[in-house]
N, C-alpha and C positions, 0 to 999 in steps of 0.2 A: 231528676238525678241523671247524671251522665253515665250511661252503662259502661263506657270504656275508660272511666277515670281510674287513675292509679290508686291502689289501696292506701288508706291512711296508715300512719305509723303510731306505735305506742312508745312510751319512754323505754330506754334501754334497760335491760335486766338480764338475768341468767337465761341461757337458751332453753327453749321448751324441750324437755326430754321426750323422745319418741320411743315407741315400743311396738311389739306384736301382740295382737289380741288373742292370747291363748292359742289353742290348737287351730283356730280359724286362720292364723297367720296374717290377718289383715293388719296393714301398717296404720298405726294410730299415734296420736299425741297423748301424753299423760293427762292433759286437761282437754276436755271436749266442750263444745257449745251445744246446749240444749235449746230447742226452738219452741217449747211449749208456750212460753210467754211472749214470743216474737211473731208467731204465725197466725194469731187470732186476736181479736180485740180484748177479750176478757180472759182472766186466769185467776187462780187462787193464790194471790200474793198481794201484800199490802203495798201502798205507795205508787200504784200504777198511774193514778191521776197526775201525780207530780212528774213521774218518770216519762210518761208517754203523752200527757196532755189530753185534751178532750177530742181532738180530731184523730179518730182511729179508723178512717176509711181504709179500704183495701190498698189504695195507692200510697197513702201516707204510711201505713204499716209496712208495705213492701219496701219503700225507701228506707225506713228506719231499720228494718231487718237487714237489708243489704249493707247499710253502713256498719252494723254490728258484725256482719260477716267479713267485711273488709278489715275491721279492727282485729277480729279473732285470727284471721289468716296472717296478718302482719305480725301478730304475737307468736305465731308458730302453731296455732291450733289446727289440727288436721283430722279431727273427728267431729262430725255433726250428727245430732240426734233429732229425728223427726218422727212423725206419726200421721196416719190418715186423719186422726181427729184433731190435729193441730191446725185447723183452718187451712190456710194456704202455705204452710211451712214448706212442703215439698216443692211447690211451684216457685216460691221465693228463692229457694236454694238453686233450683235449676236455672232460673233467669239470671241470677247473680253469676253462677258458674260460667254460663255461656257468654255473658257480657264481659267477664274478666278474661275470657279466652284461655282458661286453664285446661290442662289435659285432664282426661277422665280419671287419671290415676292421682291427681293432685291431692285429693282428700278421700277419706272413707266416710260413707254415709250409712247410718243405720236408721231404719224406719220400723213401724209397728202396725199391726192390724188388730182389730178387736173392739175398738170404740168407734162409733159413728158420730161425726160432728153434727149437732142439731142447733147450734147457736144462731144460725142465720145472720151472722156478723152483727149481732146485737149485744150490747152490754147488759141489757135487762132481760135477756132470754130466760124463760122459766126453766129450760133444760139446755145445757151446753153440750153434753155428750151422753151417749147411751152405749152401754156395753153389749156386745153381741159377738160371742165366740163360736158362731155356727160355721159349718163348712162353706156355706154359700157366701158368707161375709168374708172369710179368708180368701176365697177365689176372686171375689169382686174387688176387694181392697188391694190384693196383690197385683191384679191387672192394672188398677189405677196407679199404684206406686211405680210399677214398671213403665207404664205409659208416660208418666211425668219424668222420672229420673233415668230411665233406660239403664245403660251400663254403669251409671254412677251409683246405683243402689248395690250395696255389698252385703248388708246384714238385714234380715227380716225377722222380727220378734213378735211373739204373742204379747199383747198389751195387757198388763196387769192380770196375769194368770193367778187364779185362786181356786180354792176348793168349791165355793158355791157355784161358780160358773161351770164346773165339770169339764173344763177344756182338756185337762191332763188325763182324763179318762175317756175322751172321745176318740176312739180308734180311727175313725174316718179322717178327723182333723190331723191326728198324729201321722197317719200314713201320707196324707197330702203334704205335710211339712217335710216328711222324708223324701218325697218326690222333688219338692222345691230344693232341698239340699243337693240332691243328685244333679239338678240342673245348674248348679254352680253358685247358688246363694248360700251364705252361712245362715244358720238358723239359731235363734235364741229366744229367751223369754224375759219379761220383766215381771217383778212381783211387788206387792204392796200389802199393807195392813199388818196387824200384830202377829200373824202366823207366817211371815215371810220365810223363816227358816224351815218350816215344815214343807212348804211348797217347793223350795229349792231342793230339799232332800228327796222329795217325791220325784221331781224332774230328773234328778241324777240317776234314777233307776229305769228311766224310760228308754226302750230300745225299739227301733224299727228295722225289721229284717236283721236282727242281731247286732245292729250298730247303734251306739249311743246317739240319740237324736240331736241334742242341743250342743251348740258350740260356745254359747255365751249366756250370761245372766246379768240382768240389771236390777239393782235393789236399792232401797233406801238405807243409808247408813249415815249417822251423824252423831255428834257428841251427846245429843239428847236421846237418841234411839239407835243404839249400837247392837241390838239383839240379833241381827242377822249375821253378825261377823263370823261366828264359828261355822255356819253353813256356807258362807262365801269362801272361807278358807278351804273347806272340803271341796267346793266346786273348783277352786283354783288348783288344788292338788290333782284333780281329775283332768286337768288340762283346759278347763273352760276359761274363756276371757271373762273378766269381772268388771262391770261398769257400775259406778256409784252415782246415784241420783239423790237429789234433795239433801246435799251435804250441809246446806244452811237452814234446813228445817222450815222451808217456805218463809224465810225472812226472820225467823225467831233467833237465829244465830248471827245477828248483825248488830253493829253499833246502833243503827237507826231504829230497829224494832225490838231488840232484845229486852227482856224484862229483868226484874231484880235477881232472878235465878242465875244470871250471868255475871254476878259480881266478881267472882274469882277469875273467870275467863277474861273479863274486862281488865282486871289487874294484871294478869299475865300478858295480855296483848299490850297494855300500856308499858310494861317493863321492856317489851321487845320493840316498842315504837311502831306498832302495827295496829291493824284493825281486828275486831272480833271475827269478822267474816274471813279475813286472810288466815287467821289462826285456825278457824274451823275447816277451811278448805285444806290447809296443810295437814291437819289431823287425818283427814280422809286420804289424802295423797300418800301419807306415810304408812298406811296399812299395807303389809307385805303382799296381800292378795289382790290389791286394787290396781287394775291396769289403767283404767280411765276414771277420772272424776269429772262429772258434768258441771259446768257453770251455767246457771240460769240467768246470767246477766242480761239486762235490757238497756243499760247505759254503758258508755265507754268507761266511766269512773268505776262502775261495779266490776267490769271486766278487768281493769287494771288491778283492783284489789284482789281479784281471784288469781290472776297471773302472778302476783307478788308472792303467793303461797309457795311457788316453786323454790324460792330461795330458802324456805323454812323446812323443807322435807326432811333434812338430815339433822334437825334440832331434836336432840334426845330428851330434852326437859319435859316432864309430864305436864299435860294440859288438864287443869281442873274441869271435870265433866259432871254437870248436874243431871245424871241419867234419870229418865222417867221410866215407868213401867210401859211396856208396849201398848197395853190397852189404854192407858191414860194419854199417851202421846197420840195415838191414832184417833181417839175420840176428839181430842182438841183439833187435830188436823181436819177431821170431817166437818167441823163447824166453820171452817174458813169460808169467807164469802168470795164469790167471783166478782172481779171489778176491772 
């Protein structure tokens, strides 16, 4: 791949809305690109054999990721979501950014610490990532992220904070994050699981030296699992930037992989002449507390479908939502296979 090639273009559509990410003030686009499925060979999503093929060497994945970064940038995407556990995602971003000769302020990049990648670039790895919320891992992974991204890193988040890990009760870790914030990085957390709202509210109470620690929160919200919505609204009122992940429920809210429970959504999408995934992304973008909704696209066609949601943000017609209980939703998600 020619590192200095011009970015590819997408079909014309509404301009990508831009925003500021809560009290962090970071400039972002309403739609961001998540790199969980682009920075490593395996991920918990269906259809990867078709979308990515069998050759998932580091070089092939790098080229594919950079092609997607080209497409996202051309569409107006200005927020990228990475993590230390996303294989080579940070390296891919940095190489692409340098190759395109973009200024350091061209995009905002958020990364995360707390999971260690153990997949050894294998599709059949017995373990792909391991959670570790220790102070030593925070220090080690932050040094790695800064070493790769340098000044291009703007936001650093706890990866999947939850009660079992105890990370929100670890005063040494919280104090370290307070120091990180004092050094100029915005600090956030991501949450997961059926108790997301409880973790968010716990995080809202955390102070370091009398100052609210976190600037942002990233949570799962979608038409099947909207239970964190009220806590995310609370966070937004407190000035936090809010980032939505898994708006398509790991593929379940798509034309391609959706089940019979999407009958009414399919009908609504058909009436609008759009796709289920476009409607699901628009539903997330329309939440008044959502600053960024992440696209997990791995093909240009998927990205185009997600970008098309921008045109539907102001459609006030209700979207039929087959809401599941949080416990049922997360139990089903936990059974997803890495491929």
